[in-house]
C-alpha positions as CSV (number, residue, x, y, z in Angstrom):
1,M,78.9,127.0,92.9
2,A,77.1,130.2,92.1
3,S,78.8,132.7,89.9
4,S,77.8,135.6,87.7
5,R,80.6,134.7,85.3
6,T,79.6,133.0,82.1
7,R,81.4,130.2,80.5
8,S,81.7,129.7,76.7
9,T,82.9,127.1,74.3
10,R,85.2,129.4,72.5
11,S,88.9,128.7,72.5
12,S,91.5,130.3,74.7
13,T,92.9,133.6,73.6
14,N,96.3,132.0,73.9
15,V,96.6,128.2,74.4
16,S,100.0,126.6,74.4
17,E,100.8,122.9,74.2
18,T,103.7,120.6,74.6
19,G,106.4,120.6,71.9
20,P,106.1,119.2,68.4
21,R,105.9,115.4,68.0
22,D,109.1,113.6,67.1
23,P,108.8,112.3,63.5
24,K,110.0,108.8,64.6
25,Y,106.7,108.4,66.4
26,S,104.1,106.5,64.4
27,T,100.4,107.0,64.3
28,D,97.8,104.4,63.8
29,P,96.2,105.2,60.3
30,S,92.8,104.4,61.7
31,G,93.1,107.4,64.1
32,H,93.0,105.1,67.1
33,Q,96.5,105.9,68.4
34,L,97.5,103.2,70.9
35,G,99.5,103.4,74.2
36,R,103.0,103.2,72.9
37,W,105.3,105.0,70.4
38,S,106.9,103.1,67.6
39,D,110.1,102.8,69.7
40,G,108.2,101.0,72.4
41,S,108.0,103.9,75.0
42,R,104.7,104.8,76.5
43,R,102.7,107.6,75.0
44,P,101.1,110.2,77.2
45,V,97.4,109.6,77.2
46,H,96.5,113.0,75.9
47,T,98.6,112.4,72.7
48,R,96.7,109.2,71.8
49,G,93.7,108.9,69.5
50,R,90.1,108.7,70.8
51,F,90.2,105.0,71.7
52,G,93.6,105.4,73.4
53,R,92.4,108.4,75.4
54,L,89.3,106.5,76.6
55,W,91.2,103.4,77.4
56,G,93.8,105.4,79.2
57,G,91.0,106.9,81.3
58,L,90.4,103.6,83.1
59,A,93.9,103.8,84.7
60,D,93.4,107.5,85.4
61,Y,90.1,106.9,87.1
62,A,91.5,104.1,89.2
63,Q,94.3,106.4,90.4
64,S,91.9,109.2,91.0
65,G,89.6,106.9,93.0
66,W,92.5,105.8,95.2
67,W,93.8,109.4,95.7
68,G,90.3,110.8,96.4
69,L,88.6,108.0,98.4
70,V,91.2,105.7,99.9
71,A,94.4,107.6,100.5
72,P,92.9,110.3,102.8
73,R,91.6,107.6,105.1
74,V,94.4,105.1,105.2
75,S,97.7,106.8,104.5
76,E,97.5,110.5,105.4
77,S,98.0,111.7,108.9
78,R,97.1,115.4,108.3
79,P,94.7,117.3,106.0
80,L,96.0,118.0,102.5
81,V,96.7,121.6,101.8
82,I,96.9,122.7,98.1
83,S,98.2,126.2,97.1
84,Q,96.4,127.5,94.0
85,A,97.0,130.7,92.0
86,V,94.5,133.0,90.3
87,I,96.9,134.7,87.8
88,L,95.4,137.7,86.2
89,R,96.4,140.1,83.5
90,S,94.6,142.8,81.5
91,A,93.3,141.7,78.1
92,A,96.1,143.9,76.6
93,G,98.6,141.6,78.4
94,S,99.9,144.0,81.1
95,P,100.0,142.2,84.5
96,D,100.2,145.5,86.4
97,Q,96.7,146.5,85.2
98,S,95.1,143.6,87.1
99,R,95.6,145.2,90.5
100,D,92.8,146.4,92.7
101,E,93.8,150.1,92.5
102,E,93.3,150.1,88.7
103,A,89.6,151.0,88.8
104,S,89.4,151.6,85.1
105,A,91.4,148.5,84.0
106,P,90.4,146.8,80.8
107,P,88.8,143.4,80.8
108,L,90.8,140.8,82.7
109,E,92.2,137.4,81.6
110,V,93.0,134.5,83.9
111,L,95.7,131.8,83.3
112,L,94.4,128.2,83.3
113,S,96.2,124.9,82.9
114,L,94.8,121.6,81.7
115,R,95.4,118.5,83.7
116,A,97.0,115.4,82.1
117,D,95.3,112.8,84.2
118,L,91.7,114.1,84.6
119,F,91.2,116.3,81.5
120,G,89.8,119.7,82.4
121,W,90.9,123.3,83.0
122,E,92.0,124.3,86.5
123,L,93.9,127.0,88.5
124,P,97.7,126.2,88.6
125,G,99.1,125.0,91.9
126,G,99.9,122.0,93.9
127,T,101.0,120.5,97.2
128,P,104.0,121.6,99.4
129,E,107.4,119.9,99.7
130,A,109.1,119.5,103.0
131,D,109.3,122.7,105.1
132,E,107.7,124.8,102.3
133,E,105.4,127.7,103.1
134,A,102.2,128.0,101.2
135,E,103.4,130.9,99.0
136,E,106.7,129.2,98.3
137,T,104.8,126.2,97.1
138,L,102.6,128.3,94.9
139,V,105.5,130.1,93.2
140,R,107.3,126.8,92.6
141,E,104.3,124.9,91.3
142,V,103.3,127.7,88.9
143,R,106.9,127.8,87.6
144,E,106.9,124.0,87.1
145,E,103.4,123.8,85.5
146,T,103.4,127.0,83.3
147,G,107.0,128.2,82.9
148,L,106.1,131.6,84.5
149,E,107.4,133.4,87.5
150,V,104.7,135.0,89.5
151,A,104.4,137.5,92.4
152,V,101.7,137.0,95.0
153,D,99.5,140.0,95.4
154,R,97.2,138.8,98.2
155,H,95.6,135.8,99.9
156,V,92.1,135.3,98.5
157,G,90.9,132.7,101.0
158,D,90.8,129.1,102.1
159,W,88.3,126.5,100.8
160,T,87.9,123.6,103.1
161,R,86.4,120.7,101.1
162,T,85.0,117.4,102.4
163,G,83.7,114.3,100.7
164,F,85.8,113.3,97.7
165,R,89.5,114.1,98.2
166,P,89.2,116.2,101.5
167,H,91.6,119.1,101.4
168,I,92.1,122.8,102.0
169,A,92.6,124.9,98.9
170,R,94.6,128.0,99.8
171,V,94.1,130.5,97.0
172,Y,96.2,133.5,96.1
173,R,95.9,136.2,93.5
174,C,99.1,136.6,91.5
175,R,100.6,138.4,88.5
176,V,103.3,137.4,86.1
177,V,106.7,139.0,86.5
178,S,108.7,137.0,84.0
179,G,109.0,133.9,81.9
180,Q,107.3,132.3,78.9
181,I,104.4,129.9,78.9
182,T,105.9,126.4,78.8
183,P,103.5,123.5,79.5
184,S,104.6,120.4,81.4
185,S,103.9,116.7,81.5
186,E,101.4,117.4,84.2
187,T,99.8,120.3,82.3
188,P,100.0,119.8,78.6
189,R,98.0,122.9,77.8
190,V,98.2,126.3,79.4
191,G,96.3,129.4,78.2
192,W,94.8,132.8,79.0
193,F,91.0,133.1,79.1
194,S,88.7,136.1,79.5
195,V,87.2,136.0,83.0
196,D,83.8,136.8,81.2
197,G,84.3,133.9,78.8
198,L,85.6,130.9,80.7
199,P,85.7,127.5,79.0
200,D,83.1,124.9,79.5
201,G,85.9,122.6,80.5
202,L,86.7,124.5,83.6
203,F,86.1,122.3,86.7
204,P,83.2,124.1,88.5
205,W,84.9,124.2,92.0
206,Y,87.3,126.9,90.7
207,L,84.5,129.4,89.9
208,A,84.1,130.7,93.4
209,P,87.8,131.2,94.1
210,L,88.2,132.9,90.8
211,A,85.3,135.3,91.5
212,R,86.7,136.2,94.9
213,A,90.1,137.0,93.4
214,L,88.7,139.7,91.1
215,P,89.3,143.4,92.0
216,G,86.9,144.8,94.6
217,T,86.9,141.7,96.9
218,A,90.0,142.3,99.1
219,E,89.2,140.5,102.3
220,P,90.2,136.8,102.6
221,V,87.4,134.4,103.1
222,A,87.0,131.0,104.8
223,M,84.6,128.7,102.9
224,A,83.4,125.2,103.5
225,E,82.2,122.9,100.6
226,S,81.3,119.3,100.2
227,Q,82.2,117.4,97.1
228,G,79.9,114.5,96.6
229,L,78.5,112.4,93.7
230,R,77.3,115.5,91.9
231,T,80.8,117.0,91.8
232,I,82.3,113.7,90.7
233,W,79.8,113.4,87.8
234,Q,80.4,117.0,86.7
235,A,84.2,116.3,86.6
236,M,83.6,113.0,84.7
237,K,81.5,114.8,82.1
238,I,84.2,117.4,81.4
239,D,86.9,114.7,81.3
240,L,85.0,112.3,79.0
241,G,84.0,115.1,76.7
242,M,87.7,116.0,76.2
243,R,88.7,112.4,75.8
244,W,86.1,112.0,73.1
245,R,86.9,115.2,71.2
246,G,90.6,115.5,72.0
247,L,92.4,118.3,73.8
248,P,92.2,121.8,72.3
249,A,94.7,122.6,69.6
250,Q,97.5,125.2,70.0
251,S,96.3,128.6,68.9
252,E,98.0,130.2,65.9
């Protein structure tokens, strides 16, 4: 996906993570934290050591393979629709300054969340519950994944994707109206990034929707994309890199 936006390896300007580890939980002194806490309960994969994260990836890849290749063809009767949010604010932290009419607004930041199954940064969002409209889904999913309440400014466009995990991504530009960043079990890291310094760990299919959401591109678009082996390999490289290095630490 072509984009004039550059990506960097620098940390988020504000990355939050799940709460502090309970002292009753033990850590393998070798650094290879295994799949269970000392009380016998399962540890989330992202909290384990390098070996545990890589080993946990086998189950995550099997689940992703089923979800992306098998389920759409054997158990789904209609196309999957995913609501996704491009949540913008000014670098100074004022959501109102991200609107189109602010021609002289300071540099913008976008809120990204990091997935707990396939490690990588993405736009917050998810799938609808029964009888939900797309915007209702968006607001609920953002609240559940980030702890923030958002208002929808406009519909950015629809991305119809074929190949691996066929779906329609319905993208909206949003702004924060209340709340405090609170990561979830599905999104153990949430953070603000400059739109001119996006992380290398951002899944590449989010670049085009993000670019279209920036001020000056007001008309919704309808795009078609195919996600084949190249897309799968790009996602695996991002995921494996984070499993090897570990998730980014919480900023001070």
